[in-house]
N, C-alpha and C positions, 0 to 999 in steps of 0.2 A: 504494499499500499504506500502510495506517495504521501509525504508529509510536508506541511508548511507550519512554521512556528510564527507567532506574533509576540513582539515586545514592544510596548508603547507607553507613552505618558497620556493616553487619551481617556483613561477611566472607562467605566461601563455605563455611565449614566446617560450619555449622549449616543447619537446614532452612528458614529464614525466606524466603531469596531464592527458592528453588525452590517454596515454598508460594505465594508472591505471584504468581510467573509461572504456576503451575497455575490459580489463581484468574482471572488476567487472561485466559488462554486460554479459560476456562469461560464468562466473561460476555461476551467479545468474540472468538469463534473467528476464527482466521486473522490475528490481530494479530502484528506483528513487534515483538520486544522487544530493545532494545539496552542493554547494561550500560555506563554511563559509568564508574562505579567502585563497588566494594563494600569498598574498602580505606581509607576515610576513618578517620582516628584517631577513636576513640570520643568521641562528643558534640562533636567539633571543628567548630563551625559556620563558622569562618573558613576552615579548610582546605576544607571542602565547597564554600563559595561560590567559592573561588579555582578549584577544578577545574571546577565546573558552569559558571560564567559564561564560561570560556574553551572550553567544549565545546558548550553548547546552541544558540548561534547558528549552528552548522554544520549543524543539522538543518532539514529542510524545514518550511514552515508546516503547521499543523494536528498537529504532533507534540505529545504529551502527555508531560510530565516529572513523574516521582514522585521526591521527595526524602524519604529516610527516614533522617534523622540526628537524634541527641538525642532518641530516642524513648521515653525512660522518663518517662512523663507523670505529672504531679501532679494531674490533674483540672481544671486551669485553663488549660493551654495548648491553643489551638484549632487545628483542622486547617483550613487555607485552600485554596480552590480559586480559581485566577486565570486569566483570559484576558488576554494582552498580546502585542502584536506578532506576532499570528497563531499563537501557541503556547498551550498549556494547561499549567498548573502545579499541583501538589499538594504541600503541605508545611505544616510547623508555623509558627504565628504566634509565633515565637521570636527574630525578628531576622534569620533567614537571607535572606529576600527583600529586606530593606533593604540588605544587603551585595551582592546581585546587581543590583538595580534602582535603588538610591538611596533617599533618605529619603521621597520623595513616594509615598504609596500608590497602586497600581494603581486605575483606576477600575472595572474589572470584577473584583471580588474579594469573596468571601463566606466566612463561616464555615460549614463544612459541618455540617448537622444530623445528629446521630447519637444513637442510644440508648446513651449512654456507659456502658460497664461497665469499671471499672478492670482494666487489664491491664498486665503488665510490658513493654509495647512497643506498637508500632502495631497498629491494628485493620486487618488485612489485607483483610477483606471490604469495609470502607468505602473503603479505598484503590482497590480493584478496581472497585467500583460507581461511584465518583466519576470515575475515569479513563474508564469506558465512557460516562458522561454527557457528559463533554467531547468525547470522540471523535465522538460522534453529533451534535455541534453543537447540543445542546439549550440552552435558556435557562439561564445559570449561576445566575440568582437563583432557580431552582427548587430548588437545592441548600441554600440558606440565606440569611441576611442579611448585610449588610455588618458586619464587626467593629466593635465599639465603639472599639477601639484597635489601631492598626498598630504592632507592636513594632519598635523601632529598635535596632540594634547598631552601635557605632562600629568602623570599620575602622582598622587601624593606618596613620597618615599620616606621611610623612617630615617632619622638621624642616629648614626651609630657612634658611640663614644666607648672608651675602655670600661667605664663603670656604669653606663646607662644606654638604653635605647629609648629614643624620643619618637613616639608615634602619634597618630591622631584617630579620632573616630571617623570612620568612613561610611558606616551604614547602621541603621537602627531597624530591626525587623519587626514583624506584626506583634511579637510578644514583648517587645521593649528590650530585646537583648542587644547589647552594644558591640559592634564589630569594629576592630582597629585594623590598621595596615600593617601590623607586626606579624610576620609569618613564622610559623613553627620552626622552620629550618634556620631562619636567622636567630631566633631565640635560643635554639639548641647550640648553634655555632658560638654564640656569646656567653653562654652559661658557664662552661668550662668548670664544672663541678662546684660552682659558688651557690650560695643562698641568694634569694632575690626578693623583691617587694614590688608589686604593681601599685603605682601611685598616680593620683590625679588630685588637684586642688579640691575637687568635689567629693572625693572618696575618703570618708572619715575612718573607715575600718581597714585594716591591713589585709592584703591579699598576697600571700607568700607561698601558695601551692597551686599547682595545675591539676585540675580534676579531668575526668573522662566523661562524666555524665552529670546532668543537672541535679539528679536526686541523691547524689553523694553528700549533700548538705540538707539540713532540715528545711521545710517550707518557710520561705522568708529569708533564708540564708543566702549569702553572696558566694558566687563561684566564678573562677577563671578557668577557661578550657579553650582548646583550639577546635573550631568548628570544621565541618567537612570540606570547607575550602582551604583549610589549614591556617587560618587567621585567628589571632587571639581575640577572644570574646569575653566580656564581662557580663554576667547574668545574675538574676535572683530567681531561685527555685520558686515557681508558681507566683512570680511577681515581675514587675517591670523595672529593670535596672535603669532605663532611661529616665523614668519618671521619679523613682524613689531616690536615685543619686543625682538627679538634675543634669544628666549628661546628654549632650546634643551633638550634632554633626560638627566636625572639626575641632572638638574639644581635644586638649592635650592628654596623652596617656604616656606614662613613663614606666619602664621596667628598670629598677635600680638593683645593681649586683653588689654583693657584700662579701 
């Protein structure tokens, strides 16, 4: 079965998601459509990249992924079609793909030719027809030419010192779990058998142990663990760490080694 995934900041209250799904079924009857998320914060490319890159690799080859984030076009941002690692991708040339794939441009990538008429959002018909082209395995260069410039966007990177890793909050999930940009491998490389403490100016209790599951502490207890994306997460068992600890996006998180 052929698959298309959708990742957008459109929400589900308005008609746009339903309209796109209707168009996709019209141009490619029988297609299966999977929603990765429609709850991306408006225009938040970093958040979209975090969610998407931790989901798309679980899909089978030949899946086509449509990313509809930051869609209020200025007439200059280009729509890209990409083939990479057996998948197809459709999204804007605004730095999103550099956050997912890295700074090196994919080799099979084109700017989609379209009769551009300014709209207050994405051209749904172009998204649907481009997806069908990729699903059918047609030559991607029939859609357009390589872009003159591959837009790059810098991801937040931790600052590494001998006695400390300085990170930030990059995501807060539906349960209020706080995800940082500190990766498990980085933490283990810096640990070197030392004790540690996870510190933030809003964190009054000490966190000096990495757990594997939320329920290893009592309900209401605070826990630090590495999530399935390998990133350090601060959580409260059966509670919202974001609300109870007052943590929000871009707040500083430090791991201090002793």
